[in-house]
PLY file of the C-alpha trace (Angstrom):
ply
format ascii 1.0
element vertex 85
property float x
property float y
property float z
element edge 84
property int vertex1
property int vertex2
end_header
-61.44 54.60 61.38
-61.43 57.04 58.47
-63.72 56.17 55.57
-62.78 57.86 52.29
-65.43 59.82 50.46
-66.72 58.46 47.23
-65.39 60.44 44.26
-68.28 62.09 42.47
-68.12 64.94 39.99
-71.04 67.32 39.62
-72.13 68.91 36.36
-70.32 66.50 34.05
-66.69 67.49 34.49
-64.58 70.60 34.46
-63.54 73.22 31.94
-60.05 74.01 30.60
-59.41 76.83 33.08
-60.34 74.59 36.00
-58.00 71.86 34.72
-55.17 74.40 34.46
-55.92 75.50 38.02
-55.78 71.88 39.22
-52.38 71.47 37.55
-51.12 74.61 39.24
-52.56 73.53 42.61
-50.68 70.24 42.19
-47.49 72.29 41.86
-48.29 74.29 44.99
-49.00 77.57 43.21
-51.04 80.13 45.15
-53.97 82.17 43.84
-51.71 85.09 42.91
-49.44 82.92 40.76
-52.49 81.31 39.15
-54.07 84.71 38.52
-50.94 85.98 36.79
-50.47 82.84 34.67
-54.14 82.68 33.66
-54.54 86.44 33.21
-57.29 86.63 35.84
-57.74 88.54 39.11
-56.85 86.76 42.36
-60.45 87.21 43.53
-61.64 85.44 40.38
-59.23 82.57 41.07
-60.58 82.38 44.63
-64.15 82.13 43.31
-63.25 79.59 40.61
-61.40 77.50 43.20
-64.45 77.44 45.48
-66.66 76.38 42.57
-64.15 73.70 41.57
-64.05 72.29 45.11
-67.85 72.17 45.15
-68.00 70.53 41.74
-65.50 67.85 42.85
-67.05 67.50 46.31
-63.56 68.21 47.69
-62.75 69.47 51.18
-59.72 71.54 50.07
-57.21 72.03 47.24
-55.17 68.97 48.21
-58.30 66.84 48.12
-59.25 68.31 44.72
-55.84 67.42 43.30
-56.13 63.88 44.70
-59.55 63.52 43.04
-58.13 64.81 39.74
-55.42 62.13 39.89
-58.03 59.49 40.79
-60.14 60.48 37.77
-57.12 60.50 35.43
-57.29 64.25 34.77
-53.73 64.60 36.08
-50.99 62.06 35.51
-47.78 61.72 37.49
-44.84 63.38 35.78
-46.95 65.37 33.32
-47.96 68.34 35.46
-46.28 71.51 34.20
-47.12 75.18 34.51
-49.35 76.54 31.73
-47.78 79.10 29.43
-48.80 82.70 30.10
-51.44 83.97 27.67
0 1
1 2
2 3
3 4
4 5
5 6
6 7
7 8
8 9
9 10
10 11
11 12
12 13
13 14
14 15
15 16
16 17
17 18
18 19
19 20
20 21
21 22
22 23
23 24
24 25
25 26
26 27
27 28
28 29
29 30
30 31
31 32
32 33
33 34
34 35
35 36
36 37
37 38
38 39
39 40
40 41
41 42
42 43
43 44
44 45
45 46
46 47
47 48
48 49
49 50
50 51
51 52
52 53
53 54
54 55
55 56
56 57
57 58
58 59
59 60
60 61
61 62
62 63
63 64
64 65
65 66
66 67
67 68
68 69
69 70
70 71
71 72
72 73
73 74
74 75
75 76
76 77
77 78
78 79
79 80
80 81
81 82
82 83
83 84
């Protein structure tokens, strides 16, 4: 029987860039699309994603998005791509 992990967030939440990344992950965007939209390098996105997963105690991007919905950071029907800077 699978027992779900308890949702815990380290370091008191996430920043604006991390929230934008979660929104883009929810839309299935890859690190290259995120890098372009956020005006960052793909390697930076990769690093930020790893830090975000650690902060959320998530196993992968899908798990991170699920946690974001659970915490109310993302709401159904409101996830849209951020405007390019």
